[in-house]
Every structure is written in C-alpha cells, then in structure tokens.
N, C-alpha and C positions, 0 to 999 in steps of 0.2 A: 684484920685481916689483910697481911701482904700484900702489893700491888702484882707483882708478876704473877704470883698463884692463882690471883680473885682475877685474872683478867688469862687464866688458863682453863680455869672453871671453866670461869665464862664464853668460852671458845667452842669447848667441850660439847658444853649444852645448848650451844645455836650450833653447832656444826650434823647435831644427833635430833634437832627438831626437824632442821634445813632436809634431813632425806626424809622422813616421815610427811612432813606439814606439806602439802600437794601446797597450795599457798599463804600468801599473807591473811585471804581471807579466812581459808578453810583456823588456823589460828586463832585470827578473832575470835571467831563464832566459840571456838572450842573455851575462850577466857570468859566470853558470855556464859555461857552456860555453867559456866561455874562461880561465876561471881554472886548471880541471881537480881533480884529487878530493883533490892533495894538499893544496890552500888553501882549500876550500872557505871563501865566507864573503867571501873576499878578492881582491882583482884590483888585479897591478901596471900597472906602466905599459906593456907589450908587451897585458899582460888585455883594463885596457883600451883602447888602442888600436881591435885587434882587434874588442872588444866595439863600440865608436862609430861604426868603417867600415862592420858591419854596418845601420847605421840613417842611410850618406849621411855621414856625418860623419868628416871629414878632419881629425887635428889639426896644429898646426905644434907644433916645441918647445917653444917658449912659453906656447903653447895648453897644453901635458901641464903643464907645469912650473908655472902659474897654479891649472891644476885639483886638483897635488897639493901646492901652497903655501898653498890653504885648508882640503882636508879631509883630508890626511896629520895631522894636529894630535900625532902621536906619531913623527911623522918616521919611520915603518917600511919606507917604500917600495910599501905597498901601502892599497887600501881597502876599507873596508868595505863589502859592501852590504845 
C-alpha cells in the first residue's frame, strides 16, 4: 500500500477514535475485551475490528491492511497495545 494513502487512512482512523474515546485507558479496555484472556496484550484483525467498531469506526479491508502494514512489524498478525 502506498505510503501517502496509508498515512491518510491511519490519520482518519486516529481522528475518529479520538472523537469517540474519552481516554487512552478506555481504548485499551476495548482492546482487552476484544482480544480475550488467551492473547492478553495483543489484538488480531478481528479483535481490532471489534474494538474499533465500539468507537464507531468501520474498517474496510484496505484500511485494516494499512494498520497491520504499519504496526505489525514482526508479521505476527497481532498488534500489541
């Protein structure tokens, strides 16, 4: 995915989440609820989608890919939070 497009997608998501989330703690709590006890501290694509949906963010497949391309540095399919 092109760098400028990816940056624009990430910024749009960040703005939308910031409008809905009252604090970083609230966002972490949403991720914790989405990831389950087995993988505590990491969230997969489904968990990320579920957590962000709670904040009114609906991700398209290209948007989800942009997030994982940027933040899943080890290609594990999981993002630490």
